[in-house]
N, C-alpha and C positions, 0 to 999 in steps of 0.2 A: 588397501583390507589390510586390518590389522592382524597379527598374529596370532589372536584367539579363533578367530572367526578362521581360521585352518582357509586363507584365499577368497573363500566364500563361493565357490566354487562349484557344480552337481556332483553330488554324492563325497563330498572334503567333508570332516567332521565339526563340531564345534562346542570349542572348550571353554569357561570362566575364567581363563591366568587374571593376570595379575592386568595386564595391557585389555585385555576387554572389561573390566574392571574399570579402570578408567573411562575407557571409552561409553559407557555406560551412562557417570555420571557424567562425565562431561558436555553429552547430548542430550542429557538432560536438563542442563540449562541454558544449553543451546535453541532447545525445543522451548522451552518459556522466553528465546528474544522479542518473537511476537506480540505477549505482554505488555512488555516494556512503552511497547510502540502502539499499538492501537489501545490502551486503556488512557494513557493523556491525550491521544491523537481526538480519542470520543471525547473526553473531556472538553476540551476548544473545541469541536466540534457545537454541540449544541446553541449555547447562548448564541454566533453565526448563525445558525440556520434558525431558531426562533426569533431571532430579530431579518434576519435577509425575506424570511417567509408567513412571518406573521403565527402567532397561535393557529387560527385553523389551517395555516398551511401543513404548517409541522405536524398535527397534529395527524392530519390526513398521513402524513409519511410513515409516523409511529405507527398509525392504525394497520398501516398496510404491509409493512415491516415485521410486522406482529402477527400480521396473519398467515405471513409467506412461512415463520419461524415453525406455524403450530403445523403445515401442509406439512413438511418436512417430511421425504419416507423415501428410505433405500432398501428397505428389505434388507439390512444386514450383510448388501454386497458390499461397501466401501470397506468394515470391516475383514470381512470375507478377502480381497481382494492384497488387504493386506498382509493377512498370515501366507497364503496362496503365494507370494511374492517373496516370503520371507523365506516359506518350508523350502521354494526351491533353490535357496541356498546351498542346501545340505541334501536334495530329492535326485533318486537313480535316473528318473527319466526327465529329462528338459525342456519336453515337451507338451505335455497336462498346463501348467500356468499358463503361459501364453496365450490360447486356447479357452482360459477360465477367463481370466481377468476381460480378453477381450468383450465376450461375454458380460461381464459385468459394467462393462463400460456402455455396451449400448443397450443393456434394465436400464443404466442408468439415464442414460440419452431419452427412452421414451419414460422414466418416473419422473423427470427433471420436466420437460412438456408435458404430460396432463399438473405438475405440482404448478406450472405455470398458467395451464388454462381454468386447475379452479382456482387461484387467485382472482383473475379474471373476474369469472365465473359467480364466483361469493362478496367478491369487492362491487357488481351491478348491485348485486342483493342489501350489502352495508350500506351502498353511498348513502339512500334518504335515513337510513337510520342514525347517522351520524350528526344528525342538523348541523349541515352546511348550508353558508349561503349562495344562491342562484349561479355567483362567479365559478366560489367552487366544484361545485355541483357537475358545471359542465365540461369541467377538465378530471375528472375524480375517475372517471373507465382511462382513460389514458394513463392515469398515474398507474392503478391499479395492471392494467397491460404491462406497462413500462417495469415494474415491481416483480411480477412476476417473470418477463423474460430477464431479470438480476438475478432472482432466485433459483434458475434455468443454467445457468451460466455458474453463480454460486452451487448448485451440486456439481458439477461437473469440475467447479476448481477440487472441491474437497475433496473430490473420487483422485484424484492428482496428486494431492496433499498425501490422501494414505497408500498409494501409490508408492512415492517419495519416501512415506515409513517402513514401508515393506522390502522397500532397496537401502535401510536406514543411512537415509540422506537430509537427516531431519535441516540440516546446514542448509541445503537448495531450499527445502520447502518453506521455510522461517526466512531467509532471505526473496522468497518469491512474494510472499505475504506480507511482508514490509512495505515492497516495493509496492502491490495493487495499494493497501490502507494510506502508505501516502499519497500516493500519487489520484487514489481518490480522493481523499481530505484537499490537498490541493488545486482539485477541480474542481470542486465541488464551493470553495472558500470562493476561487476565480469566476465562477460563473452567478455570483453570489454579490460579486461587489463587483460587476458588469453588469447587473441589474436582471439577473438571468430570474426564472420563474420553475415552478416546481417542477416545471417539463420538461424545463434544460435540467436541474439538477439528477431526474431522473436515467432524464437517455445521457447524461455523464459515468451514470451508474452503470446503469451496460452495456457504453463502452468500455467504460475500464475493466469488469469480470469477462467479459467475452474477449477483449486484448491479452489478460494476464490469462485467459485458458488458454489461447495460444503459444504465447511464450512458452504457459506450462507443457503444455504438449509437446512441443522442439526439444524441449528441456528431458522430458523420458523420452524422447525418441534416442536422445545424445546420452544418456546413462546407461540406457535397457535396449538396446535393439529391436530385442524383440519382442516391445512393446508397441504395437500400432496401433494408438488411439483414433481411431477415427468410425467414419461409418462401414461395415463388413458384415462377413459372413455371419451368421447369429441360429449358434443351435440350442436348445435349453439342455439338452445333454449336455455339453458345458457349463453349465450354472448348477448339475446335481449332486456332484461331489464336497459341495460346501451351502447347499443350501439349507439343508437343518441347521448347521454353524449358525449361519447368516442369520437367518428366522428367528435363532432363543438370544441372541445378540442385541434382536431389537427386540425382543419381552426384559432381555436382560434390562438395558440401556432406560427400556418405558419404568420399570419397575425400581429402578436406584432413584431416576428422577421424581420419583411420586412421592419416595419415601422422604427428601428434600423439600418440597411441594405440600406433604402430609401438612405439618404443623399452621399454615392461616388458615385453610379451612376448617379445619376443627375448632379453632382459636373463635372465627366466628361464627360455626354455629352452636360451641359449649359457651361461650362466652358472650362477647359479641363485635360486629364489625371492628370498634373502633380499641379494643385491644389488638388487631392486627397489627396497627402500626408500630406499637413500641418492642412490639418481636420484631418482625422486619429492618427495624430500626438496628436491635440487637444480633441480629442474623446477618445485616450488612458485611464487617469488618470480616469475620471468618468466611462467609461464603466467596468475599472474589480473593482473599490468600488461600480458599483449598483451590481455586483456578493454577496456581502452579504447581501444586501437588498434582493435579487433574494432568498434567504435560508433563511434567519431569517423570511420570509413572508412563508415559507411550511409548518410551524406552524400548523399556522390560519386553514389549507384548511381540515385537517381532523377533525379541534374542530367544523367548520363550519359544517362537515356531520352531526356533531350530535346532530345540534342543531336541537330544534322541534318547538319554538315558537317564535312569534318575538322579544319577549323584549332581548331571548337568546343570537337572529342575530344581533340585535340592536348593544347588550355589546361586543358578537365579531367586529364590525366593529370599537369600538369604540376604543378599548384595540389594534386592527392594529395599526389603525392608529394613535394611539399616540403614538406607541411602535416602529413606521416608524419615525416617528416624533423625538423624543429622539432620538431614536441609528442615524439616519441617516442623519439626519438635520446639526450636528457639521461638519462632516467627509467632507461634498460636501461645507460649509460654509470656512473649511478650506482649501477647493483645489481650492477656488474661490477669496483667500488671497492670496495666494503662488503662484498660476497662472506663475507671472512674475519669480518664485524665484525658482520656480519646473524646467521649461523647459529651463531655465538657467541655471540648475544644471544636467540638463538629458544631452537636445539634442544641449549644448553651444551656443545657439540663445534662444531670445524668441522673433518670428515676431507678430507684433503687432496683426493681422487676427489669428495666431494661440491662442493667452492670451486669445482671445472673443469670438472665438471657446470655448475653453473649459470653462469657467464660464458659455457661455450660456447653453453647456451641463449640465454641476454640474446645474444650474437652472432647468435644463427641467428633471433630474433625481429628484432632492428635491419634484418638482411637480408631479411626476410617483411615490414618496413613498407614498403622502400622497392618492392616489385611490390602489395605493398596495391591504391594509387593505380589503376595501370593495369587489375586482376583489377573493381574494383569497376565501372570505366569497361568495358571487355567484355563484362562482365553486361546492363550500360545498352544497350549498343548488341547483347544478344541473341545474344553470341558464346558462352552455357553449356558447350558444345562444343569448344570450344578451352580454356577453362580446366579443365575436368573433363578433358580430355587431360597437358594440362601438370602437373594434379595428380597423375595419376596416373602419371605420368612420372619426378616425384619422391616417391612414394612408392614406388615400384620402387627407387630410387637411394638409397631410404635403405636400404631394406631390404637393394640388394647392400652398403653401405658399412660400415651398422652390422656384418651376419655378418660382412664381414672386420675392422673395430677393433676389435669384440667380441675376437676370439678373439690380436687382434694388439698392444692395449691397452688391454687390461679394461675396466671400467666405464665409464671414458670415452669408447673408442668409441662407444660409442649419440647420446653428445651429438655425438662428429665428422660421424658420418651422418646427424645432424639438420642440424649447420650447412651440411654442402653438399645437404640434397634443397634447402633455403629457399635456398641462393644458385642453385640449379640450378631451382627455382620461381621465383625474383622475374627472375630475367633471360628465364625464357622468357613468363611475362607481361611484361613490359618490353619486347620485342624483338613483340612480340603487338597490342599498347597501340601500339607506335608506328610500327606498319604502320597500324594503321584512320586515327592523327592524320598517320601521314603524314612524319613526324619522325623522325630519328636519335637511336638509347640513348643513346651520352654525350653528346648534346648536350642531354637531357631530364636526363641529370645532374648533369652538370657546373650543371646551371638552378639545378638542384633542392638542391647540396650547397652553391653560394654562398654566402660569407659566413656559413657556420655551425661553419666545423670552428674559429676561435679563438675562439667564445664557446664552445664546445664543452670545446678544449682547458682554458678560464678552469675552464669548470664543475669539470674533472676536476682543477686545482690546486687550489683551494678547500676539495674535499671531501676527498682525500690531505690535505689539508692541517692540517687540525683531527684525522685520524686520526691523525697522525702527530704531535702535540704530544701526546698521550697523558691530555691532562689528564682530557675525558669520557668513561665507557666506557658499557658497555651500550645501553640505546636512549635515552639523554638522547644520548648522544656522537651514536648515526647521523640522532635528528630536528636536531641542531645542523649537523652536516657534510653533511645534504640539505640544509638553510635556506640554510644559506652555499655548498652546489654553485649553487640555482637562482636566487638574487639574481646571483651571479657570472655564470651563463650569460644573464637576461635581459637584468640590465646589458650583457652586450657585446653581445647581437644586439641591443638596439633603438638602442645607440648606433655600433655596425659593422657594421650591411650589413644592417637590418631591410626587407624591404617595408613601402609603403604599407599595405595592407591589413593585417603585424605590426603595426604600428604604431597605424594601427586600431584594431585590438583588445586591443592592449596596453591603453590609454587605456579603451579598456573594460572591461576588468576591472576595470583599478584603480579607476574608478568606481562601479563595481557596488553598493558598500555602498552609498554615496549615493542612487542607484537604488531599491534595495531601502527605503531610510527613504524616503524621497517615497515611493514605492508604497503600506508599513504607512502615514505621516500619512494619504492622503488617502481612504486607505479608511478608514479612522480616522472619518476627517470627514466620510465619507457617509452612516456606521454612526452618527453624531453625532447630523446632521442629520433623520435616518431618526426616532433616537429620541426625541432632543427635546435641550433643552438641558444644558449640561454637569449640572449636579442632575441630569439624568436618563439622560446614560450613566453616572456614574458608580452611581446604584442601579444600573440594568441590568446593570454589572461585579461588582455587589456581591453581587445576586443568585443570576451564574453562580457566581462563586465560592460561597458555600454552597450550592449547589448541587450541585459538585463537592469540596465537603468536610466534606459532609451524616453523620453515623456517629447511627445512632438510639436506641442506647446513650446517647452524651451528653447528645439532647434529653434521653431518660428522665430521666436522672441530676439533667440541669439541672431538673426540676420537682420528682425527690424532696426536691435540697437547698430550692428555696420552701417547702415543705411540712414541713420541717425545722427549718429558721428563726424561721419563726411561724408562728402560726395564722391562718388566714384573706388569705395573701397576696398574694391576688386582691382583697380586700376587698367580696367579694362580698355582706354584710352591710349597704355600704351604702348612702343614699339612692336612689342614681344608678340602682345594679344591682335598685334589689328593687322600684323604679319599670317596666324592663325586665323582672323576672320577670312582672309584674301583665301586662305586656300580649302574653309570651306565653303566661302560663295562659287571657287572653281568648282568642290563636287558638283554646286547643285547646276553649278550653267553646264554640266556636260550633261545634264538627261532632258535639260528646258527645249532645247534648240532653237534659243534665237524665241520663246513663246512666253508669255509670262501666269503663273498657275494665279489660278481663276480666286481658289480660298484654299489659301494659306497660315498655317497657325506656328505661331514662336510660344515655347514653356518653358517660364524660368527667362522671362525680358529682361527681368532688373533693367536696370537706369534706361536703355531700349540702344544701346550705344550697338549693339547687330542688326536692331527690328531695322535703324536708321538703312544700313547700307544693303537687307533685304529688297527692303519697301521696293526698290524701283524696277525689282523680278516679278511682283506681285500682281491684281489686281484688285485685292485684299488681301489684308492682314491684321491680324488678333496676333494681341500679345498677352499674355497671361501672367500674374507672379502675384505671388502671398505676402506683396511689401506692397505699402499702400504708400509710401515715401519713395522706394524705389518708381512706382508707376504717375504719380503726379510727374516727376523728374523725366522721366519714357515720352508722357502726353505733351510735356512742353518738347521737348529732342525734336519730335515729328510733326508739329503743327503745319511742318508744308507740306505733306500724307496726306487728306480727306480720307480715303480709304482706309485710315491704318486706326482701327479701335484698341485700345486694355481693357482689362478685365482683371477685377481680382479673383484667384481661385487658388482653393490647398489640390493640391496632388495626393493625398493623403486621404481627405473626404470628404470632394464637394464629385460631380457627376461632369462629365467632358459632353456638352454641347457641342452638336454640327459634324458636319462632314470638310472632310480638308484634299485637296489631292497633292497639300506639302506639309510635313509636319516637321519643326527644328523641335530640337532638345540637347542642349548642347551644356554643358556643368551645371547639369541640375539633381540627374539620377543619384547624383552623390551624397545630394542629401537625403536621400532613404537609408532607412538602419534595420528594415528588418525584410527577413524574404518573401515575406507574404503582401509588405509595404509596394516590393519591387514587383509584384506576381500581376497585383490588383492594380500598380499603374501601366505596367506592359498590356497588359490586355483592355482597357479604356485606350492605348494612343491607338492600337493596331484598329480597334472598332471604332474608331473615329477619322480613319483614313480611308480614303475613296480605292475601292479596287484600281489597281494600275498608278496610282498616286506613291510617293515615296518621302521614305521617311528617312530624316539624317539626326545622327545620334552623335555625342562627342563624349567624352569624358577624362580628367586630369589621369594618367597614372599613380601609380600607390610607388611603397617601398619595394623594392624589387624582395624584398621579404613576401609580401602581401601577391605580388603576380608572379611569386611561383610556388604557396603552397597549400594544400590544399583543403585547407579551416578554413582559406580565406575564399574557395571557390565557395565555399557551401556560407559562407555568409554574407557573400557577394562586396568584396571589400576590394578594390582598386581597378583601374578601369577597363584593365581586359579582361576581366570576369564578368561585369556590368554589359560588353560588349557581348561577351558571347553569349549570354542569358538571353541578355534581346534577341540574337541570331538563331536561338533553339526556337521563337514562338513558330509556328508549321506554317504561316500566312504570310512571311517573309520572306525574302529571298536577297541575297548579297549582292545586290550591287560591286561595289568597291567599299575595303574596308585594309588602314594603315593604322600605322603606330609610329608616330613623328613625334618624337619625349620632347614635352613630357605630354599628352597629349596621343589619343587612339581615339582613330574618327571611324564610322561606318554609316553605307549610303543602301539601304534599303528599297523593296520596290514591294507592295501588296501585290499575291498574286490573284 
């Protein structure tokens, strides 16, 4: 806990000192980290899903997901939970918050379940209207049901994120979100690469969302043991303290989102639907950049919830406004300058109306950034009703100005309406927040804009200079201009009037690569100490690499090449292996009592060297191997035994037919690489063994490093760990087992 939060314990004060200012800015950058993962992941997934699912399947997925987004309901309980938890850090009574959060969690459980049901019900109604093929119609209800379950989990995941925000652990919230995003994308890609259907993709999304939810709940409990997120006692009275705030917050969000979405509807009504497209294109980049603005501002809300006096409130308004100016103004300025080049590189054309829309929307978003800090402070102070009226008035202004301007100026009129509404909204929020902090609006603006105009001018001149040279075109020119403008802005700000907290954060950002490298190095050192010496670390990484690059067909081809190059490539006719065979036959003889086995099986018979020795002890014997060359030599070797048969069999892929009272699998299981393969083969072997039958297994010992390593046990590397894995099957009873270097053997009987 930072110095500025006065340890964050109930009853402690809260001040916005230098440390707290740096923390607020740092948290805003951390809170944007998920965008740098989710945005490219989303872009990458689209063509993969379209190709894997087909246009119709992907369209059904998008329609079901859009329905879930439209039906999202939480009645402001999530933002209320953030505020309640943040307030608890400075509250006199620590009992009220856990009760409210528990009640809000229960409400989200119920609301999420309701949304899941609604998605399923509306999905049934929409199925016929989507003009799907007969095959897709048959799975559409399942898809809508699975998407409903996914959105139920998403609603609860969002609630845990609100809890993390209240605890001001934006790092944890973003790390978990990044993990969920990457795991979800990796699973979808894997499912599609393996030929999975849309149903399999939807099932994976359900599994990853609910698994992430369980992890998040566990982390919440570790960070704040008083918060128990689960089924429990619920009372409406526990929700009452924040019910009004939550509902006004929900209404405020609705009016703000309506303000952003009003223009396309008015354009289509006043002009025509085709005019919506150039406006949407011009709006795309400013809207995307504004996502950074929204997540950066989120960190102000829990801090403002801790504010208890006008001076602290005034400082938070000033910090939030200043930070938005510093962070967002150069981005919007860059978009304004590069608008023609950007549209040309992106769309192949740059119509004048679209350029004007892009620039005017950027200006509107920049003005909105001025009021962003004030909005979060008002929210933290519980003034959701004031925010609602400011947003509603701005929406009314947007509708009026846009309606008039569309008739007068055409398409650009919608952008002017947006700029006018954002200006009105920001000024209203600044006035309201300044009143809470007992400060003048113009004093606040002058303080926020101090020493920022010259760096912004340097940014604009540098970017414009790159474009004016004309040497670089397309995306390369845009990237070089952005880099030049960013460097000019950063240098001008750092040396031309940056505040102490801004300088401190800049140094942290510049040194972050060193910090990351140190963290990775220390983590590797800790892992090495757990694994063992450096050679052990190398073998551990080599084993992981072997698993990641494993291809069954490659292993099969290698074995076949070995038999093709020479006869007896493993020297099984040598003295050492002949002594081992004698020992293994002794283990078999110890349980057969002089009788012969009626049905015996040897898995991995190779060229039949051991098969020839085992045959006199059996009435019938089947030898299996995956190498046609080895099987041909085995048949020739055992011609004198009419009851001995051979067949080609791939233990990774083929089912095992028949029942046997003796199964021998020696020197074969070590060719498996994945724990899942081991489990599958073990299950097949045990199923093929008759009750009372015997299983003889043997494997070569690995390096001592393998046999003594915890990770080798997990990966089933080494003879000891393979033998232990076989011994763990509940249907097998160990008759005898031993280690005779360089082999380990075990004889089992099926119960």
